N, C-alpha and C positions, 0 to 999 in steps of 0.2 A: 568519082575521081575529079580532082581539081585541075584546071588549066593554070599555067604560070601566073596569069593576071589575077586569079582568085586566091592565090596563096598569101596569107597574112599571118601575123604573130598568133592570132587566135584560132588558126585552122586546126581542127582535131587531127590527131595522128592517123586515124582510120581513113582520112581523105588523101593520105600520101600513098602512092603506088607501092605495093608489096607489104603494106601493114594492115593486117586484119585485126579482129578483136583479140585473138590470142597473143600476137606479137605486141599489140598496143598495151596489153596488161603487163608484159615484161618491161616495156618502157616506163610504165607508171611506177613500177617498183623502184626505178632510178629517179623518180621525181619529174619525169618528162611526160607532159600531158598534151602539149600543143606544139605547133611549129616553132613558136618563140622559145620555148624551153629547149628544143632541139638545138637551136642556134647558140644558146648559152651553155650547152653541154660541150665543153672545149676538150680538145685532145690533150692527153697527158704528155705525149712525146711524138716523135716522128721516126719512121724507119725509111731509109732510102730504098726505093724500089730497085730490085736487083735484076740483072740479066738472068734469064732462065737457063739452067744447065740441064743437060741430060744427066742421068745418074753416073754414067761413065766419066763425063767431064767433071762432075762434082768430086768423084773419087780421085781423079788425076790432080785436081786442084789441091785436095787435102794432102796427097802424097808429096806435092811440091811445096808444102808448108803454109798453105792459105789459112790465116787465122780469123778472117772476117766472116760475115754472114754469107751463106750460100742459099740459092733458091732453086728448087727442082720440082718437077711434076711427075706423078706416077699413080698407078692403080694399087689400092690396098689388096695385098695377097693374103694376109693373115693377121689376126689380132689375138694377143694372149694377155691374160691378167694374172699377175703373180701376187697372191695374198700374203699378208704378214704385217709386221709393225710398220714397215715403209711400203705402202701399196705401190706396185710397179706395173705399168702398162707397156707392153711391147707390141709393135706392129711391123710388118714387112711390106714395103712398097716396091713396085717393079715397073720398068718401062722396057722399050725394045733393046736398050743398051746394057741393062744390069739391074741390081737390086740394092736396097739400103734398109738398114734397121733403124726404127724410131723408138726412143725410150722416154717415158715420162715417169716421174716420181711424185707420189702423193697427188695424183690427178685422176681419180677414179672416173670422173665425168667423161674423160676422153674415150673410154671403152664404149660408152653409149652413143658417141658421135660417129665412130669409125666402124664401118662394116665392109667385109670383103667385097670387092668389085667397084667400090666408090673411087672416083678420081679426085686426088687432092693436090694442092700446091703446098710445099713444105718450105719454111724459111728458118734457118738456124745455123749454128756452128757445127761443122762436120769434123769427125775424127775417125781414126781407124781403130777398131776393137776386134781382136782375134781375127784379123784379116778382113773384116767386113767394114764397109762404110756405115757410119752410125751418126745419127743426129740425136742429141740429148735435149729433152724438153723443148722441141721446136714449136714454132707457131705454125698452124696449118689452116688452110681454107678449103672447104668442100667446093669443088668446081661446079657442082650442081646448084649451089647457092648463089653463084655469080650472076649478076644481073645482065642477061644477054641483050636487053633492050637499050642499056645505057652504053654509049661509046666508051672505049678505053680512055682513061684519064691521061692527059698529057703530062701530069705532074710527075716529078722524079722522087717526090717525098710522099710517104703514105702516113696519114694521121692514125695514131693508136689511141682509141677512146676508152675511158673507164666503162666497163660493162659488167656482166655477170656471167655465170656458167651458162645460162640459157640464152643470153643476148651478147653475141660476139662483137668485137670492134668492127669487122667488115660489114656486119648487118647495120650497125649504127651509121657507119660511113655512107652506105648506100642511101639510107633515109635522109641524111644531111644533104647529099648531092642533089636530091630531088627538089629541095626547097631553097638551096643556097643562093642561086642567082636571083630569083625574084625577091627573096627576103632582103638580100643585101642592097638591091636597087631601091627598096622602100625605106631603108634606115635613115632617119633624120638625125643629123649631127647636132649635138648640144653645144659644141665648141665652135666659135666663129672661125671662118676660113683664115683670116689674117693672123689670128692667135695660133692656129695650127701650123701655119707656114713658118712663123717666127720660131717655133719650137721643133720644127722638123717632124711633125706628127701627121700620119696619113689620115684620110677621112675615115670615119667610123665604119661605114659600109664596106670599104675596102679592107679595113682591119679584120672584120669578121670573115670576109671571103678568103683572105690570106691565112688566117689562123686555122681555117678548116681545110684549105686546099692550096698550100704554098707550092710554088714551083722550085724554090730553092731556099737555102738557109736564111738569106737576107730578107726575103718576104716574111718568113716565119718570125724573124727577129723584130722586124718593123711592126708587124701585127701585134705581137706580144707587148712591145713597148707602148703602143697606143692604148691597148686595153688596160695594162697595168697602170699607166699614168692616169687614165680616167678614174680608176678605182681610188687611187691615192688623192687625186684632186678633189673628188667628190667628198671623201672623208675629211680632208683638210678644210674644204668650204664649210662643212657642217660644224667642225670644231671652231673655226674662226667666226662663224655666224653666232654660235653659242657664246663665245667670248665677248663679242660685240653686244649681244643681248644683255649679258650680265653686267657689263661695265657701263653701257650707255643708257640702258632703259630702266635698270633697277637701282634703288637707293638703299643704303645701309647707314646705321648710325656712325658718325665720325667720332672715334674714341679719343680720349685725352692721352697725350704722350709728351712728356717733358722730362727734364733732368731730375726734378724732385720726385716725380712718380717712378721713374726708372730706378733711382736709388732705393726708394721704399720697397719696391718689388724685389730687387736683388737681395735686400737685407732679409727677406723671408726665407731664402734658400740657405740650408745648412752647409753649403759648399760654394766655392767661387765658380762662376761659369767659365767655360773655355772660350778662347778667342773665336772658335768656329760657331759655338752657340751664340755668342754676342753678335757676330755678323748676321746670322740668320734672324735673331730677334729684331735687329734694325730693319731688315727687309719686311718682316711681318708687321712690326709696329708702324712703319711708314704706310703700309696698306691700310691698317686699321684706323689710321688718323684721317683717312679720306672718306667722302660720302658714297663712293662707289664700292660695291661689295667685293671684298677680297675673295679670291678663289685660288688657294695656294696649296701646293703639295710640299710637305716637309718630309724629306727622305734622309735617312742616316743609317749607318750600319748598326748591328747589335751593340748595345752599350754606348751609344753616342750621346745619350742624354736628351732624347726628343721630348719626353714627358715634361721636363723642366721648362723647355722652350714653349710648349703648348700651355703650360700653367701660367707662364708670363703673360701670354695673350689673354687667358681667361681672367687673370687678376686685373689687367688693363680694362676689360669690360666691366668688371665689378666696381672698380674705382671710378668709372664713368657713370655709375648708377644703373647698370644693366645686368643681365644674367648671361651665363655661359653654360654650354652642355658639352659633354664628351661621350661619344657613342663608340662602344667596343663590340667586337663580333661575338664574344662569348661572355657568360656570366663570370667565369673565373677571371678573365682579364679585366672586366669591369670592377670586380672586387679588389683585384690587385691595384688598379688605378686609385680606387677609393682609399686604400690603405696608404699608398705612397704619397698621395696628395694631402691627406689629412696629416701625415707625418711632417710634410714640408710646411703646413699651415698651422702647426701647433701654437697655441696661445694667440691665434688670430681670431678676428670677429667674422671671418668669411664662413658662411653656412654652406656645407657640402653634404649632399645626400645621394643615396643610390636609388635607381628606379629600374627594376628588372621584372621579368614575368613571374618570379617566384615569391614575390611579396604577398602577404595575406591581403584580402580584400579591404580590410579596415585600414591597414598601414598604407596601402596603395592610394586609397581614396583621400586619406589625410595628406599624403605627399602631393597628389595632384592639385589639391586645393591650395597648398602652400606655394607650389610652383606658379600657379596662375595668379596668386596674390603677390608674387615677387618676394616671398619670405625665404626662398632658397636661392642662394647666389650661383652655386655651381651644381649642376645635376649630372651625375655619371650613370650611364645605363647601357642597355643593349638595344636590339631592335624595338623593344618596348617603348622607346622614345618616339617611335614613328607612328604609334597608334593615335587615332583621332581624339581620344580623350585627353591627350597631353597638350596643354596650352600654356605658354609662358606669358608673363606680364610684359617682358621686354628682352627678348633673346637677341644679344648682340654678336655672339660668336658661337659657332657650332664646330666642334673638333671631332673628326672621324678617324678612329684608329684602324690601322690595317686596311688601307684604301682598297686593295685588290679584292677584298671580300664584299665591297659595296659598290653598286653601280651609280650612274648618273641619277637614276630615279630616286634612290635613297637620299642623295644630296639635295635634290629638289624638294623632297618631302620635309626635310628638316628646315628648309628655307620658309616653309609655310606655317611655322609654329608660333610666330609672334602675333600678339593681339592686333598690333598696328600693321595691317596688310600693305600699307604704303611702304613699309620698311622691311627689308629682309636681313637676316644675319650675315655677317662675314663667315666664310667657311675655310677651315684649315684641315686638310687631310694628311694623315701621317702613315708612313710605311717603314718597317724595318727590313723590307725586302727591296733593296735598291733596284731601280728600274733602268734598264739599258736605254740610252738616248733615243734609239729608233722607236721603242715602245712608248716612251714618254711623249713623243710627238704625235702618237696615234691614239692609244687607249686613254691617255690622260692629257690630250692636247689642249683641253679647255682650261688647264691649270697652269699657273706660274709655278716654277720649281725652286725650292730652297734646299740646299744640301749641307748637312753637318758632316764634315769629312775628317774629323779627328776623334780619337777615343777619349773617354773621361780619364783623368789621372788616376792611377791605382788599378787600372784594368790591364790584365795581361792576357794575351791571346793564348787559348789552350793548344797544347800539342795534340795533333790528330793522328791516330794510327788506324789503319785498315787491317783487320785480322781475320783469318779463316776460322770456320766453326771448330776445327780441332784444337784451336788455341783458347777456346772459351774458358777451360779450367784455369789457365794462367791469368787471363783477364780478371776473373772473379777473385782469384787469390790475391792479385795486386789491389783490387778494390777493397777486399777485407782488411788488408794491411793498412791502407790509407784511413779506413774508418776507425780502426783500432788506435790510430795516431791522432784521432780527434777531428778528422775531416768528415764531410758528408758527401753523398753522391746520389745520382739518379740512374735508374735502369729503365730505358724506354722500350716498349714493345708495341707491335702494330695492332693488337686486338685486345678487347676487354674480356671476351669469353672464349673458351676452347671451341675450336671448329675443326671440320674435316681437312681444312687447308694445311694443318700442321704448323701454323704460325704461332709464335710465342704469344701467350695471352697474360693479362695482368694477374689473374688469380692463380693460374697454374704455375706461372713463373715465380710468383712470390712464394708459393709453397715449395718449389724446387730450391730457391735460394735460402729460405728459412730452415730447410731441412738439410742443407749441405754447405755451400761455400760461405754463406753469411749467417750461419746458425747462431753465432754469438752476438749478432747485431740486432738493433731494433729496426724493423722494416714495416712500411705501410703502403697501401695502395692509393693511387690518385687517378681518377678518370672522370669523364663527363657525366656519368650517370649518378654520381653522388649528389645529394642535395646540397644547398648552399651552406647549411649548418655543419654538415659532415666535412665539406671541403674546407670551411674555415678552420675547423678544429684540427684537421690533418695538416694544413699549411702552418697553423700556429705552432703545433708541436715540432714541425720540421724547422721552422725559422728559429725556434728557441734552442734547437740542438737535441731535444728529447728524442726525436726520430732521426736515425742516422742515414737512412736510405729510403727513397721513394721509388716504388715500381709503378710506372705511369704510362699513359698513352700520350699522344701529342698535345693534350690539354696544357702541358707545361711549356708549349712551344714559345709563347710570348708572355712577357709580363712578370714571370717569377724571378725574384731577385734575392738570392741567398748567398752572400759572399763566401761563406764557409763551405759551400758545395764546390768541390774541386775535381770531381770525376764523374763522367757520364759514360754509360755503356748503351749503345743502340743496337738492339737485336734486329736481325733481318734488315740491315741498313739499306740493302739494295731496293727495298720496297718503298723507300721514301724519296720524295723529290729533292733536288739539289738545294733549292732555296729553303726547303723545310729542314733538311739536315743542318744547314748553316744556322737557322733559327734555333734549333734544338741545342746545337753546340754552344750557342751564345748564353745558355743558362749557366755554364761554368766559365771560369776566368773572370769572375766579377769581383775578385779580391786581389790581394797581393801575392798569394801562394801560386806556384806553378800548377796549372790544371791540365787534365788529360781527357780527351774524348776518344773512346775506342769504338770503332764501327765494326760490328761482327756481321759478316755477310758472305753470301755465296751467289754472286750474280750469275744468272743464266742467259742474259742478253748482253749484247755489245753496249747498249745504252746504259744498262745497270752498272757495267764495269766502268764506263767512262764517267758516270756520276761519282762513284767512289774514288776514282783517281783524281777527279777535279776537286772534290772536297778536301782531299788530303794534300793537294798541291798549294792551296792558298787559304788565308783567313780573311782576305779582303772581300767584303760583301759585294763591291761593285764588279770585281773580276768574276766572282761567283755568278752574278746576274748575267754577265756577258756569256760565260760558259754555258749557263742554263739555256740561254737563248739559242746558242749554237747547237746544243745537244737535242733539246726538245722542239726547237722551232717556235716562232712567235704565236702560232695558232694555239699552242698548248700552254705557254708560259703563264699568261694571265687569262687568255682565252676569251673568245666572244661569249662563251657561256656565262662567265663571271662578270665580265665588263658590261654585258648587254649590247656590245657592238657587233654588227654583222661581220662574218669572217671575210677575209680577202680571198678571192677565188683565183686571181691571176698574179697580182703583185706579191713579191716575196721580200719581206723587210730585211732579210739577211743580205740580199744581193742588189736590192733596188734603192739603196740609200740615196744615191744622186737624184733619182726620180722623186723620192719622198721630199728631199730638200727643195727641189724645184717646185713641186706641188704646193708645199707649205708657203714658200715665198709668193707664188702666184695667188694662192687663196687669200693670204693676208691683204695683198694689194686689191684684189677683187672685192672683198667684203668692205674694205675701207671706202671703195668707190661706190659700191651698191650693197648696203648692209642687208637688205632683205631679198636681193635678186628679183626686184619688182619690175625691171624693164621688160617690155614685150619680147625682146630678143632673148631674154633669159628664162622665159616661161618653161621651156622643156627641161633646162638644167635644174630649175627650182623644183619641178615636179619629181624628177629623178632623185634629187637630194632628200626631199621630204619622204619619198617612198622608202628609200634605203636607210636613212639615218634619223628621220623625224622622231620616231618613238625612242630610239636609243639615246639621242641627245636632247630630248625634250624640246624639239623645234616646232611642234604642232601649232603653237600659238604665235609663230613669227609672222609679222606683217598682217 
């Protein structure tokens, strides 16, 4: 057993009073192995400790209309388990003043905890049911588990910790109490005292003490503010350090940009550019003309014309004697880009080729040799562009499509593709999923942002309708009518093959449509398992109008541009994310005819219902992005999993906007003053930064 002075972050759990090997293994399942992990395991919320009632007093309080939580102590008299679809556990407790009934639903584990004769403390909302005092789904504590050696806490607020069936919040709380004081006394603060005082931030040790054992709401608030600000400041310092590294320490080729070249490139496009496209082109061209590498995000709604803007930059690279690359997340999208770019460069001398994993060994070898010799000007590909065998003679611009599918590591890998290691390419990343401002400051904070905020002329927003499954025959009847009038359409389903889930699949749904609602129409399947030759031929027939309808998975989410396709039906629409629904809907409305998107769904969750209501309420991708952030939360929207960024554990981007802005402002000034955090007083802050964000942001080689 450890004395307080022996307690450190590395102390094994089994050295904490009351934790043996069995309990320690339960903590291990929660990722808690040492005392330091225990300190970082923060409460989800707090409950105000309540005055203890007798059961008679509790009953009287309920009779008088008490709506809040009540706390009462009693002995378990009986436990009953009612089996069935909704498992129900009932127990009766009693004290010298009366009895109460306790009821839990879908909580079978309760029956294993409660045994007649045990004394328990119950906290919950009371009600009268058939004349009896009843608590539904109350929280309870076995009094035998209470730690008699530890004095009663003076705090009026009790922390509620995330736990498990076997490891309750009170058990976690008792373990924390044993290490809290000595651990907090040892915590070294990474922020200077003057800086903290200026921003009204409490010391870090005090923050951990108050987050675990607050005496009032104000202490809990101040503790959370400090810990949330630390998270946001650390992230912003990482982002700003990366920005500085890219701009001040790396060199890129300064590309030509003048009126004569601008006019020549614009003449290549078979359409005039919008004022929004022209504004963004100026921002990009200004970056490209400098010797510091561009690191810019180009965002625009579906149908805003991002590919033309990216092509402008690639042609500027070619005109300056260099090469350009465009990396897409899927082969289908890479093939779409190849087709549209070759179409815009018809009768041009610019050499454009595809590089994907599906090429034959002979063709791939020949293309790799031509890329390295500088005989291909623009290379369009997938992740295959990142393999070590791909070397460019002089890569000046790398364009990455659908930014949220690629992390910082992929951008860094593309930067290393040029023969001249003293020079890195400029990087332009594109997304058709507009990014809410709060996320753009975090996940993509190392990027400058350009936004195309107007539609291309001739594009009409589709009408969106949410329909129930019983209206499916009407939807397909309307689709058949539009197809017979010369229009084309898409039917999107969530699965390729039939499964036990009962979801519509490509092959089964195509069979259903061909044998019923669309029996007089030409229908084909499109999905990710088709090889490149099959995909090309399917899309070629659809573009020419030979095929009237595609039954497809989400492979058509981006890049497919067929102006004559005016209707889309999305089956099981509640299964798709909000941004994904908006992307899919963007495949129609690409011509002058009025288009329709029918969402067939039967949402079983509140979130699913909110998504369908949101997609029907607006066609503005930026509003959709904000609604998606609201519904799913920042942790899910682009997610640490995709971005490579560690998740925020305390800060909440939806409610901590002011803290984020302060952290960003401070981080920018700090890195301007100390680009590598190399001062002795910054050593702890630098260590924390590299530990948390070094890998995600590629900061390992800083300083």
